[in-house]
NUFI-101523 format. One line per field, with one value per residue (C-alpha): residue number from 1; residue in three letters; x, y, z. Coordinates in steps of 0.05 Angstrom, whole numbers. Layout:
N
i <- NUM|...;
aa <- ALA|...;
px <- X|...;
py <- Y|...;
pz <- Z|...;
//
This chain:
382
i <- 1|2|3|4|5|6|7|8|9|10|11|12|13|14|15|16|17|18|19|20|21|22|23|24|25|26|27|28|29|30|31|32|33|34|35|36|37|38|39|40|41|42|43|44|45|46|47|48|49|50|51|52|53|54|55|56|57|58|59|60|61|62|63|64|65|66|67|68|69|70|71|72|73|74|75|76|77|78|79|80|81|82|83|84|85|86|87|88|89|90|91|92|93|94|95|96|97|98|99|100|101|102|103|104|105|106|107|108|109|110|111|112|113|114|115|116|117|118|119|120|121|122|123|124|125|126|127|128|129|130|131|132|133|134|135|136|137|138|139|140|141|142|143|144|145|146|147|148|149|150|151|152|153|154|155|156|157|158|159|160|161|162|163|164|165|166|167|168|169|170|171|172|173|174|175|176|177|178|179|180|181|182|183|184|185|186|187|188|189|190|191|192|193|194|195|196|197|198|199|200|201|202|203|204|205|206|207|208|209|210|211|212|213|214|215|216|217|218|219|220|221|222|223|224|225|226|227|228|229|230|231|232|233|234|235|236|237|238|239|240|241|242|243|244|245|246|247|248|249|250|251|252|253|254|255|256|257|258|259|260|261|262|263|264|265|266|267|268|269|270|271|272|273|274|275|276|277|278|279|280|281|282|283|284|285|286|287|288|289|290|291|292|293|294|295|296|297|298|299|300|301|302|303|304|305|306|307|308|309|310|311|312|313|314|315|316|317|318|319|320|321|322|323|324|325|326|327|328|329|330|331|332|333|334|335|336|337|338|339|340|341|342|343|344|345|346|347|348|349|350|351|352|353|354|355|356|357|358|359|360|361|362|363|364|365|366|367|368|369|370|371|372|373|374|375|376|377|378|379|380|381|382;
aa <- MET|ARG|PHE|PHE|SER|VAL|ILE|ALA|PHE|PHE|ALA|ALA|THR|CYS|GLU|ALA|THR|GLY|ALA|ASP|LEU|VAL|ARG|LEU|PRO|PRO|ASN|THR|TRP|VAL|GLU|ILE|LYS|TYR|THR|ILE|GLU|GLN|PRO|SER|ASP|HIS|PRO|ASP|GLU|LYS|GLY|GLN|TRP|TRP|PRO|VAL|GLY|TRP|ASN|LYS|LEU|VAL|TYR|GLU|PRO|ASP|GLY|LYS|ARG|VAL|LEU|PHE|TYR|ASP|ARG|TRP|VAL|ASP|LYS|LYS|HIS|GLY|GLY|LEU|THR|ILE|TYR|GLY|ASN|CYS|LEU|PHE|ALA|PHE|ASP|PRO|ALA|VAL|ALA|LYS|VAL|LYS|PRO|ILE|LYS|ILE|ASP|ASN|TRP|THR|VAL|ARG|ARG|PRO|LYS|GLN|GLY|GLY|TYR|ARG|THR|LEU|ALA|LEU|PRO|GLU|ASN|ASP|LYS|GLU|PRO|THR|PRO|CYS|PRO|ARG|HIS|VAL|TYR|HIS|ALA|PHE|GLU|PHE|VAL|PRO|ASP|LEU|LYS|ALA|VAL|PHE|VAL|SER|ASN|GLY|ALA|ASN|GLN|THR|ALA|ILE|ARG|LYS|ASP|GLY|LYS|LEU|VAL|GLY|HIS|ASP|LEU|CYS|THR|ASP|THR|TRP|ARG|LEU|ASP|PHE|GLU|SER|MET|ARG|TRP|SER|ARG|ILE|ASP|ALA|PRO|GLY|SER|PRO|PRO|ASN|ARG|LEU|ASP|ASP|ALA|MET|ALA|TYR|CYS|PRO|ASP|THR|LYS|SER|LEU|ILE|TYR|THR|GLY|ALA|SER|SER|GLN|LEU|TRP|ILE|LEU|ASP|LEU|ASN|LYS|SER|GLN|TRP|ARG|MET|THR|LYS|GLN|SER|PRO|PRO|ARG|ARG|THR|SER|MET|GLY|ARG|THR|ILE|PHE|TYR|ASP|PRO|SER|LYS|ARG|ARG|MET|LEU|LEU|VAL|GLY|GLY|GLY|GLN|LEU|ASP|ALA|TRP|THR|LYS|GLY|LYS|ALA|PRO|SER|PHE|HIS|GLU|LEU|TYR|ALA|LEU|ASP|PRO|ARG|THR|GLU|MET|VAL|THR|ARG|LEU|ALA|ASP|ALA|PRO|THR|THR|LEU|TYR|ALA|SER|HIS|LEU|ALA|TYR|ASP|SER|LYS|ARG|LYS|LEU|PHE|VAL|ALA|VAL|ALA|VAL|PHE|ASN|LYS|ALA|GLU|GLN|ARG|SER|GLY|MET|PHE|CYS|TYR|ASP|PRO|MET|LYS|ASP|ALA|TRP|HIS|GLU|ILE|LYS|PRO|ALA|ASN|PRO|ILE|PRO|PRO|HIS|LYS|GLY|TRP|CYS|GLY|TRP|MET|LYS|ILE|CYS|TYR|ASP|SER|ARG|HIS|ASP|CYS|PHE|ILE|GLY|MET|ILE|GLY|ASP|LYS|LEU|TYR|ALA|PHE|ARG|HIS|GLU|PRO|GLY|LYS;
px <- 1312|1288|1302|1258|1204|1200|1195|1141|1101|1106|1084|1026|999|1006|991|1035|1028|1056|1122|1130|1131|1206|1219|1176|1202|1218|1166|1114|1042|1030|962|965|927|896|849|796|798|731|722|699|667|598|559|520|585|614|608|648|683|641|679|639|697|700|756|831|889|936|998|1007|1082|1074|1029|1062|994|947|884|820|746|697|635|629|565|537|471|481|500|451|456|489|489|533|566|626|615|681|755|796|869|908|972|1017|1065|1012|965|904|847|812|754|782|725|653|607|548|497|452|405|329|291|223|165|165|236|305|339|354|417|403|441|440|425|500|513|485|538|594|583|612|609|549|568|589|632|694|725|796|777|808|877|922|962|1025|1040|973|965|895|851|810|750|714|649|625|562|503|436|399|418|361|360|334|266|262|271|312|369|420|488|476|491|559|576|625|696|714|777|792|848|883|900|827|798|741|714|704|668|709|667|711|682|694|691|690|622|604|605|624|685|734|802|849|920|964|1020|1071|1107|1046|1012|949|902|895|827|812|739|699|704|781|782|831|820|866|846|893|895|919|864|810|793|783|801|811|881|908|912|879|885|843|769|732|693|745|709|757|818|864|920|984|1044|1111|1166|1221|1201|1156|1095|1026|1012|942|925|874|800|744|671|648|650|677|738|692|671|737|808|789|854|839|844|918|936|984|994|1037|1016|1071|1040|1082|1066|1001|1020|1001|1047|1030|1073|1082|1017|1005|1007|937|869|867|804|801|872|926|996|1035|1103|1161|1205|1265|1268|1234|1183|1107|1068|997|959|902|862|808|771|738|803|773|840|911|920|984|1030|1059|1115|1125|1195|1185|1258|1256|1182|1175|1131|1149|1113|1130|1126|1109|1133|1061|994|963|909|841|792|716|668|682|727|795|844|877|879|952|1000|1073|1092|1160|1170|1168|1191|1132|1067|1001|945|870|817|751|766|832|900|965|1038|1087|1161|1187|1259|1279|1324|1305;
py <- 1550|1491|1444|1484|1490|1415|1409|1462|1427|1360|1392|1428|1362|1319|1319|1317|1277|1297|1262|1300|1368|1362|1356|1413|1446|1519|1573|1524|1511|1438|1410|1366|1300|1290|1243|1259|1225|1213|1245|1184|1116|1146|1133|1198|1238|1206|1258|1304|1370|1419|1486|1549|1597|1665|1638|1637|1588|1586|1544|1509|1498|1449|1401|1420|1426|1477|1497|1526|1532|1507|1465|1390|1357|1295|1268|1291|1363|1374|1383|1435|1508|1567|1569|1536|1490|1454|1463|1425|1406|1391|1351|1365|1308|1255|1296|1286|1334|1317|1349|1355|1391|1396|1446|1419|1451|1425|1449|1450|1460|1494|1474|1544|1533|1554|1531|1549|1537|1512|1479|1404|1379|1364|1438|1445|1398|1422|1492|1507|1567|1578|1559|1620|1652|1666|1711|1728|1733|1665|1653|1601|1625|1581|1606|1578|1521|1547|1571|1635|1660|1726|1750|1727|1716|1669|1702|1635|1625|1615|1615|1560|1593|1588|1662|1680|1726|1714|1746|1763|1691|1700|1764|1733|1707|1633|1595|1521|1491|1434|1398|1389|1398|1438|1506|1560|1627|1687|1738|1798|1868|1922|1874|1901|1905|1850|1886|1824|1810|1831|1802|1790|1764|1746|1791|1750|1813|1837|1769|1797|1791|1852|1860|1904|1924|1950|2023|2018|2018|1970|1932|1894|1832|1823|1747|1750|1797|1773|1845|1884|1957|2004|2021|2091|2100|2067|2076|2132|2121|2093|2031|1977|1911|1856|1889|1834|1834|1794|1794|1816|1781|1817|1884|1859|1896|1883|1893|1918|1899|1929|1929|1976|1976|1907|1901|1972|1945|1928|2001|2039|2044|2033|2062|2042|1969|1979|2010|1977|2001|1980|1981|1984|1941|1974|2047|2032|2082|2070|2082|2083|2036|2023|2012|1942|1935|1905|1908|1867|1845|1788|1775|1731|1756|1692|1702|1661|1656|1629|1687|1738|1758|1762|1734|1748|1718|1754|1730|1773|1731|1792|1832|1885|1893|1868|1793|1758|1736|1794|1796|1847|1857|1887|1907|1948|1968|1948|1903|1863|1812|1739|1706|1632|1579|1558|1593|1609|1557|1581|1614|1609|1664|1737|1725|1717|1721|1655|1629|1616|1603|1582|1511|1519|1443|1434|1505|1519|1556|1518|1549|1533|1547|1514|1441|1441|1448|1470|1477|1530|1539|1609|1609|1680|1684|1616;
pz <- 1654|1611|1670|1717|1663|1658|1734|1735|1680|1718|1784|1751|1724|1785|1859|1920|1984|2051|2038|1972|2007|2022|1947|1921|1857|1870|1859|1835|1857|1872|1893|1955|1950|2019|2055|2107|2175|2209|2278|2319|2318|2328|2263|2268|2267|2205|2150|2105|2104|2064|2060|2069|2073|2109|2152|2163|2162|2223|2230|2297|2307|2365|2327|2260|2228|2198|2238|2209|2227|2175|2162|2181|2154|2188|2214|2286|2272|2215|2140|2097|2119|2102|2171|2201|2261|2271|2285|2234|2229|2166|2178|2118|2136|2125|2081|2125|2142|2208|2246|2317|2353|2328|2362|2401|2355|2299|2245|2242|2177|2186|2141|2110|2085|2104|2168|2239|2281|2351|2408|2421|2491|2498|2497|2567|2595|2549|2521|2453|2406|2363|2291|2251|2199|2241|2187|2211|2285|2296|2326|2357|2418|2426|2496|2520|2470|2457|2399|2406|2366|2374|2343|2275|2234|2237|2221|2231|2305|2355|2431|2476|2477|2401|2388|2326|2349|2294|2301|2374|2392|2358|2395|2444|2453|2463|2481|2465|2507|2471|2536|2555|2485|2516|2498|2550|2540|2561|2599|2586|2592|2539|2480|2409|2375|2325|2258|2218|2175|2230|2248|2306|2317|2376|2400|2439|2465|2503|2513|2483|2424|2379|2345|2285|2274|2215|2238|2238|2315|2347|2413|2459|2498|2557|2564|2636|2659|2610|2595|2530|2518|2460|2436|2445|2370|2310|2234|2202|2215|2155|2137|2141|2135|2114|2144|2170|2221|2230|2276|2246|2286|2248|2280|2337|2313|2284|2209|2189|2118|2068|2081|2062|2041|2017|1940|1932|1894|1836|1827|1823|1847|1920|1950|2022|2002|1987|2054|2102|2174|2232|2305|2357|2412|2467|2450|2414|2360|2287|2227|2153|2112|2037|1999|1972|1896|1894|1929|1993|2029|2080|2057|2087|2097|2109|2142|2115|2177|2137|2087|2133|2081|2078|2019|1996|1937|1900|1840|1806|1756|1724|1724|1770|1803|1795|1805|1826|1883|1922|1973|2028|2057|2127|2134|2070|2075|2002|1959|1898|1855|1854|1786|1797|1748|1735|1741|1808|1822|1796|1844|1842|1860|1876|1937|1905|1963|1976|2048|2061|2118|2124|2143|2177|2182|2106|2089|2044|2041|2048|2008|2007|1955|1971|1987|1950|1984|1952|1969|1945|1963|1949|1926|1907|1846|1818;
//
């Protein structure tokens, strides 16, 4: 125990590089020291990653990297806003964050103050999504080697004619193919309404994206037919903003996690935020599973494919709800708490659910809080 305590203390007071990830101490949070790679030789595109959040981490097994959609600030694409405008990749092996596809949109600042999001001339030749909060409606589909986004928020978006239409310019679905590195808008009928703070995940068994909306309704996007439709069954109807969805390969089903009325967890027990459901993608039937031990909103359930367990991290700075690392065993339908050797990295602001995914190459979780990245290897029993 003393040996592991010494390791934990050392890890808590230093930083790891990509090469260090293979030597992580067990059950210990270690900050990753990374560098930012500039996107091109064009001087107007040289800038910086300025996290705005409201997004999701996805591990891409082919590229062995972590994908996320966030804000890149440079001269060409405008100054600071609260919306993401770029697809990023973090390569854990070399500890580098790189903007790999910036949207062809910019920012205009009216004399009366504030700002507006508008398309650059390049967007006519190469259409790209309007910058937005993607929330959890962001996914990588390995079978197609493509990223998908659907719906999202940007109340400052304006059309070509200068009219402010806001979120309406984000009510759509886009696909980015990695072979061509070009976005294409999917004109699929029956799409879910844009109620903000929604989520979607890929189901490899049905070759479809499953979308969960604020009213608890579920939708399916058939990627072969490019067509949306509602599922036969959904969880109980209630306000479920912030509900997230993940594929469970151990039982070939979709897990639906938490969600409820925004900020409601600060005012009481908020039981709906603990609820966990499973959707069978073949029968489209929904089953209630074991409640989570804490409140979950916009939460990540990262699947450890080696140990066949899901992990979530929640931190409540004001102690409104229970903080900690929590593990869900899909085979036992049971939760338990993970006690790390050092404290969970501190969170800022009210949104205390760590963005996290599992890096199968290095057998560790990659976590993100603001512009900081962390690694954690879960070793049960140590």
